[in-house]
N, C-alpha and C positions, 0 to 999 in steps of 0.2 A: 058440617063444614061445607060452605058453599063455594070455596075457592076452587075454580076449575082450570084457570090459565096461569102459567108460570109468571106472566107479566103482572099479575095482581099481587105477587109476593114481594116483600122488601128485600130484593136481591141487588147486588152490585151490578151496574149496567153491563160490564164486560162479561160477568158470569151469565147473566140473563141472555146476552147476545149469543154466547156460545151454546147455551142450552137450546136456543131456538135454531141455531145452525145445525144442531144434531137432529133436528126434526121433532123435538119435544115441544109441544104447545100446550096440551091439556094434561093435567095431573092424573095419574092412575088413582084408584080409590085409596090405596095405602098411602100414597104421597099426599093426597088431599087431606087425609085424616091426621097425618103425623107432621108434615113439613112445617106448617105454620107454628106448631108448638116447639119443634126442634129449633127453628130459627129464633124463638123467644128464649132458648136456653134451658127448656124444661127437660127433665128425665122422661123417657118414653119406653113403655114395654109394648111391643106390637106383635100380634099373631099374623104372620104373612108367609105365604108359600114362595118357593123359588119362582121367578118369572113374574112377580107381582109389581116390580119396580121399586123394591125396597132399597136396593143398592144406591140408586139415584137419590132416594129420599135422604139416607144418612150421608151420602157423598156430597150432595149440595149443602146439607147442613154443616158438615165439618169444614168444607171449603170456605163457607161464609165466616167462619170463626178465626181463620188463620191470620197471624201477623207475619207477613212475608219478609219483613226486615230481620226477623229472628229465626236463624236456622237451627232451631231446637225442635224436638218432637212434640207437636201440639195436639196430634190426633193419633189414636191407636185403634185399629180394627182387628179383632181376634176372630179367626175362622177355623172350622174343624179340619179342613183338608187343604193340601197345597193347591189342588185344582180350583177350589173356591177362592182361595187367597189370590191366585193369579187372575181370575175373572174380576174380582173386586178391584184389584190394582189397575187392570185395563180400563174398567169403567170410570174410576176416579181420575185416571190420566186423561181420558176423553173429556170428562167434565171440566178438567183443569186446563184445557188447551188455551183458555183465554189469557193466560200469562205464562211466560217461559220459566219463571223463577220458582214454581212450586215443585218441590222434590218429594216424590213418593217412592217408598222402598218396600220390597217384599222380603220378609224374614221367615223362611220355611225350612224344615228339615229336608234331608235328601239331597241338599246341595252344599258345597264347601262353606265352612264357617268364616274363614279368613277374609275373602272379598266382601262379605257382609259387614265385617268390622270396619274395613276401609271405607265403605260407603257411608257408614254411620259417622265416621270421623269427619267426613266432608260436610256434614250437616244435612238434616232431613226434616221436613215438615210433618209428613204423614207416614206411619208405619202400618203395614198390613201383614199379619203373620199367623202362624199356627202356635198353639199353646206351648208345646215342648221347646221349640227353638226360641221363642220369646223369653221363656223362663231362663234358658241357658245364657242369652245375652244379658238379661237383667242381673243374674247372679255373677257374671263376669264383669259387670259394670260397663260393658261396651254400649248398652242401651240405657239411657236415663230418662225417667218420666217426670222429673220435677216441674217441667213447664206444660204438662199435659192439660188440655182444656176439654177434650171430648174422648170418651172411651166407648167403643161399639162392640157388643158381643153379637156376632152374626151367626144364625143357625145354632143358637145356644142349646136347643134340645139335643142336637146331634153331638155336640161337644160333651154333654152329660152322658149320652148313650155310649160314647166312645171312652168313657172313664176319665175325662179331663177335669173333673170338678176341683180336685185338690190343686192341680197345676194352675187352673184359672184363678183360684183364690190366691195363690202365691203371686201370680203375675199382677193381680189388682192391688196387692199389698204394697207394691212399689209406686202406685199412682197417688197423686194428691187427693185429699178428701173432697176439696172443693173443685168438682169437675162435673161435666154433664155426662150421664151414662145412658146409652141407648141399647136396648135389648130386643133382638128380633128372634122369633122362634116360630116354627110351623105348628107347634102344638102348645097348649096351655096346661101342662102337667103340674102336679104339686112341687116337684123339684125345681121347675122353672119359677114358680111363685116364690119359693124359698130363696133362690138366687137373687131375684128382684128385691125382696125384702132386705137381703143382706147388703146389696151394693147400690141400691137406688134410693133417691130422696123424693118422696111424694110423686111417684111416676104417673103420667097419664097412661091409661090402659086403652089400647086400640085393638079391635078384632074385626077383620074384614070377612064378610060372608064367604066361606071357603067351599061352598058346594059347587059342583060342576054341572052345567046344564047340557042336555043332549044337543043343543044347537052348536056347541063347541066340541064336546067330547061325547061320543056315542058309547054308552055303557051297556055291556051285555053280560049276563051270568049264565053259566052252564053247569048243570048238575052231572056228576060223574061218580063212578065207583073208585075207591082208593086205588085198586089194582090197575085201573084204566086211565089214571090221571096223566101219565106220560104220553100214552097214545092220543089222548084228548088234546094235549098240548101240541103234539105233532100235527093233528088235524087242523087246529086253529091257524098254525103257522103256514101250513100248505095251502089252506083255503084262502087266507087273506093276503099271503105273500108280501108282508110289509118289508120295505127296504131297511127300516131300522126299528127294532123292537127291544124293549127291556122286559125280561121275564123275572119277576120277583119271587124269591124263595125266602123261607123264614130262617134257614140255618145254612152255615158254610158247607156242611157235608152234602146237604140236599143240592146246593148250588153246583158243586163239582159233579155230582152224580147226573144231574139233569143235563148239564153241558156235555158230558161224555156221551149220554144217550142220544142227544140231538146230533152231535158230531158223527156218531156211528151210523146215523140215518141220513147223512148227506147234507145236513144243514151247516151254514157258515156261522159258527158260534164261538164265543169266548166266555169264560167265567170270571167274575169280579167279586172277590171276597177279601176279608181282612188279612189273610195269610200271605197275600201276594207281596213280593218285594216291590219297592217304589219303581225300579227300572221296568219290571214286568207290567206293573199297573199302568205306567206311562204308555207302554207299547199297546196294551189292550185298548186303552182309551183313544189312542191315535187311530187305530184301525177301525174302531166303532164310529168315531166321529167323521172319518173320511169315507165311510160307506164301503170299505173293503171287508167288513165283517157285518153281517146283518142282524145278529142276535147277541145280546148281552144278558147273561144269567147272573143276577146280582142279589146280594142281601141289602137290606135297607141302609145299614151303616156304610157298606162299601160304595153304594150308589150316591151317597151324599156328596154334594158339590159337582155332580155330573150335570153338565149343561150342554145338551145336544139340541140345537135349535129346531131341527126338523124330525123329531121323534114321532114316527107314525103310529106306533101302538105300544101300549103297556099291557102285559098279561100277568095276572096274579095266579101263579101256579098253585099257591095256597093263600087264602085270605088272611090278612093280619087280624089279631084279636081286637085291635083298637081301630074304630072307624076313621079317626083322624089320620092315622097312618095310611089307610086306604085312599083317602081324599088327597093326601100329599103325594102318594105314589102316582095316581092317575093324572095329577096336575102337571106332570112332566110332558104330556102329549097335548095336542090341540093348542099350540102356541103360535104367536105371530100370524094370527088370522087364519091358520089352517085347521081343518077338522081333525080331531084325534079319535083314536079307538082305544077303549079300555075293556079288556075281556078278562073274566074271572071264573076260575074253576072252583067248584066246591062239592064236598060230599054231603050226604044227608046229615051227618053229625055236625057239619059246620053251618047249617042253615040259620042258626041263631046269630052268626056273624053277619049274614046278609040282612037279617032283620035290624040289627044295630046300625048298619050302613043306611038302610031305608029311613030309619028314624032320624039319624044324624043329618041326612041330606034333604029330608022331607019330600022325597020322591020315591015312587015304587020301583022295585027292581024289575028289569026287563029280561025275561028268560028266553034262551034260544036252544035249539036241539043240536047235538053233535052227531055227525054221521060216523059209522064205524071206520076206523083208520088203524092200520098196522104199521108201526115204525119199521122201516126197512131201508137197506143201503141202496136200493134201486133208485130212490128219489135223489135228485141232485138239485140243490137250490143255490145257484151261484150268486154272490153279491155283485152289484153293478161295477165295483171298482176293485183294483188290485194295488197293494202298497209296494213301492220300491224303496229299498234301504240304500242310503248313500253314505259312504265312509268319510263324511266331512260335515262340519257344523259351524257353530258360532266362532269357535276357536280358530277356524280356518277362514273366518270372515265370509262364510257362505250365507247369502240372504235368499228369501223366497224368489225374488226377481231374477237372481242368477240361475236358479234351477229352472224356472219357467223359460228363461231365455235359451238355455241349453236344449230344452225339449222342443221349442217352437221355432228354432232357427231354420236355416236353409235345409231342405229335405227333412224337416222335423214333422211333428204332429200338430194338429190344430189345438189352439188354446182351450177350446171347449172340451177336449179329451182329458185335460189336466184338472184334477180335483184339489183337495186341501194339501197344503205344503206345511210341514211342521219341522222347525229347526231346533235341535238340541245342541248342547255344548260340543259333542264330538261326532254327531251324526245327524242326518236329516231323513225325513220320510216324505214321499210324494205319492198321492193317489192318482192312478191312471185308469181310464175306462178299459174294461176287459179286452175289447177288440184291438186296442192300440198298444198293449203291453210290450209285445215283441219289438215293435218299432221304437217305442220309448226307451227300452233297454239298450237297443243298438245306438240310439242317439247319445245316450249318456256314457256308454262304454267307449264309443269311438270318438266322441267329442270332448270338449273341455268345459269345466265349470270354473269361473274366475281364473281362466288360463291354466288350470291344473287338471290332471286326470285323477279321478277318484274311483274306488272300487264300488260297484253298484250291483245289487241282486234283489230278487223278489224276497220280501220278508217272510220268514218261515217259522215264526214263533207260534205258540198257542196250542 
């Protein structure tokens, strides 16, 4: 496919103008291989990792198919997690800025059901949601798919990993047979091929070369004894001092144990695994994304949908069995033109996994030495930011600009000392540079946000 510029695609002028205003001129490889076929109405199955531009590929495709005069659900995007659904919603809304009339709605669990029903009754063009909540709306008939033109299964492999196959099958049973079905997955496993055969009609199959080259991601392997693996991890973190690192473990139990060992040795760390309640998960992700926690220890399933733009390093505490999963893990670093670091520990018994990775990527593994390191509480590795919790959120009409204004007003702190601001329904979080925390707390406690006084404290979870 030689299509390189968006201007060469048969897009509506207003949509094209908006794409260019967002700074998109040339198509990424996955967009160049899929978009022309998506625009023709063909079913597509594409192997593409997070960060490849796949959301824009299907987003532009489904926006091109909408009949704006009909406020019926014409496109449905199914995602494995609420975080991913939120990202997809944001991206589609950005792409849809060219007209005020496009209604995009997120339908995910973990938030009240009633307001979602009200939004659906007002009329929606595009729905993005998680399998369980979509199934609930379809069964209660608050969501109807009789006018559906495009169905997208995003990160389908993770939905299967998370046990959603039956739910997805049920959701799709409500959709018309004559529709376009787009399936995106990071891996091409047999279950994915079966899903494609079941729900797609003569799909075009696209696979983008998913190896990572050292010019973008520096890959290093370290051989260690099983008993020394945790100390080896401590050495890598202390030596490289990355501001944001995801450490991948293969089990939930291991995940919690490693996080506890790192915390006891003075590292700023949180665990992310499937047993966390949604509220706690939100808090963990807020702190990691705003750099007030430097290390996230996660399982593959729990880390799905995690989109941290400046992830400096990925560490494999233990290598996965499947080299595709390794490539997918390390692809989370080295984005947006920044160089990434991928460090992997392995024992002698796991050397066959490194061999499989070498064959899969067609590049030899690069080995480094680890110096002796003893985990100890004497080490202190403070993150660059601290998170403040504010007892007010969307329901109190609090917006990011209000929080920023309260912090940087008269006798306040410099705007450069304020990091990410996250607003939830009943509360908000703001990241502040370590040196300015006390002054920021005083500003918020003595001043007002939206003319009101709110309770403010350093967040203490984790």
